[in-house]
N, C-alpha and C positions, 0 to 999 in steps of 0.2 A: 254944341253942348246940350246934352238929353236931360231934360226937366225930368225927374222920377218922383213918384208920389207912393209911399209904401202903405199898403192897406192891410194890417195884421193885429189880431187881438192878443197875442203873445207878446209882452215888452223885451221879454229875452233875444225872441226871434228877430223884432225889429231892431235891437241893438247891435245884434250880429250882422243883420244885412246892411245895417248902415257902416259898420266897421269893415266889413269886406267891400263895399261899394266905395269907400272913401279912398282908396286904392287906384280907382278908375278918372283919370283926369277928365275925362268926357260924359261922365254921368253927375249930375249935381241932384241932389236931394232938396225938394222945394216942399215937402210935407210928408205927414205921417197920420193914421188914426187907427184906433182900434175897434171903431164902431163902422157896421155897414151902415147906418142910417147916414152918416156924414160924408161917406166917399163921393157919392155925386157933386153934393154941394162945393166940397172942398178940391176936388179937381177941376170945377169950373173957376174958382177962386184962385188958385195957383198956378193956372195956365199950364197943364200938366202934359207932357207929350208921352210917357209911358207911365202906365198903372201897374205896379206888382201887389195882386190881390191874391190874397189868402182865400182859401173855397169855404170854411168856417169862422164865421163872427156872428156876433149879436147883430139881429136887426135883419134887414132884409135878405134872401139868399144871393149867393153870389151871380146865379144866372139872371137873377133880378136886375141886379147890379150893373153887368153887361148891358142889358137891354136898354136899360136907362140912359147908359152912357152913350150908346150908340145912336139915341135919339136926340140926346141935348148937347154931346160933343163927339161927332161922328170921327173929327180928326185924331182924336187919342186913341192909341194902342193900348190894350189890355193884355198883360201876360199872367195867366194862372199859375198861382205857387200852391202846391197842394202835397198832402201827405195820403191823399186817398186814391185808391185802386184807377189807373191811368185810362183804360179803356171805356170806361161807361162816364165818369165824368168829363174826360176830354171830350169825347164825342158829343156831349151836351154844350160843354163850354163853346167849342168851335162854331157847332150850329147856332148859338146863340149871337156869336160875334168874336170873340176872344180873338187875338191875333197869335197867340200861343199858349201852351202848357207846358210845365215842366215841375218834377216832383222835387222835393227838399233834400232828396239824397245824391243830387247831382253836384258835381264841383261847382267851386267860386266862378274858374273859369268859363264855364257852362254857363252860369247864370248871366253873367257880363256878356256873352257871346248873345244869349237869347234876349237880351236887352236891345242891344244895338239891331240886331236882326229884325224886331220888330219895329223898332223905331225908324229902319230904313225901308217901312212899309211890304218887309217879306212875313211869312207865315212862318212861326218855329214850332217845331215838332221834333221831338227824338224818333230814333228808327223805330223803336218800339211801339210809340205811340201811333206812328203813321201806319206801321204793320196792322195794329188793331184796329184803326178806324177804316181801311180797307176792307179787312176781314168782315169788319161789322156791315159795313154797305155792301158787300157780296152778298152778305145771307139776311139781307133786308126780308125778304120774304118769310122768315121765319120771325114770328112777332111772339114775345114774351109780354106775361102779364105788366112788369113793372114799366114797360115802355108806353103803355096807355095813361100814367101818371103825370100831372103836371109838375113844373120843376119844384115848386115846394113840397108838393106830396112825394116826388122822389128824396129831396133831401131829408124829410121828416121819416119816411120809410126805413132810410140809411141809419138814421140816428137811432129809432126803434130795433134795427138789426144790431147796433153794437151794445145794445143791454141800456138804454138811458131811459128812464121814464118820463112820464108826462111833464113832471114840473121839472125837470131837468131840461127837457127839450124846449119848454115855455121859456124858460129862463135865458138860454143861449139865444134864442130865435127872438126875444123880446115881446112875445107873443102872450096871451092868458090861456091859462091849461085848458078851458072852454074851446079855445080856437083850436089847439093842438088835438084835443078830444074829436072835433069835429074833421079835421084833416085825418086823423088815424080811421074814423067811420069811413071816410070815402074812399081810402086807401085798400081797407080790408074789401069794402064791396066791388070796386074795380079787380083787385086782383083774388075774389072769392077765396078769401081766408076768413079765420074766424078767432083765431088766438096769435099772442105773440110769439109763441112758441115756432108755430107754422111759419109765420113771416122771417124771424131769426133763419130757420132753416132754408128757406126761399133764398134768403140775402146769401148765406153761406155757401149755398149749393152753386148758385150763379157768379159767385166772387165778385159781389157789389161792393165790399168793403176790404180791406187790410185786415 
């Protein structure tokens, strides 16, 4: 029996996932949460085998969550479920320690297959993600400005690129507006940008968001 934990801040998504996976007799839901701050402790408390982790939730970034879980619970397998552009987020997720990466437009059968595959100790990547990662690894000698960002800076950069303001970002990530402003300044310094318009243009040109 695969003990599954779902971390997603959208109630409709969680209910849909639970309904879908209820038809899989070998997968048993042991818990769920809508807040990134609770994921690590909840997974430890519920003895989870596989964590289905949404990429955007209030609290710490998904990469920070993956890193903490690798330290505190190395036996747990994390499968990232996302709406975001695969090649950039997937690369960071896998490097940090995720066992797989799946976008939300895949079928029910593919989701169940991914859960079973990471539970059995294998990496799960769609052919598209695998090709993208290989391509990025082959061109690592070409360094882009956003690659100098920390995981949290990268997350906030993408949110600014989506047109979100400081207040919205602070609320979604459970940070103070001042802290978000500090991250924004670091991002602009590292990327040598001066305005949000320049950042949005950069994000679009490099296909960093959908």
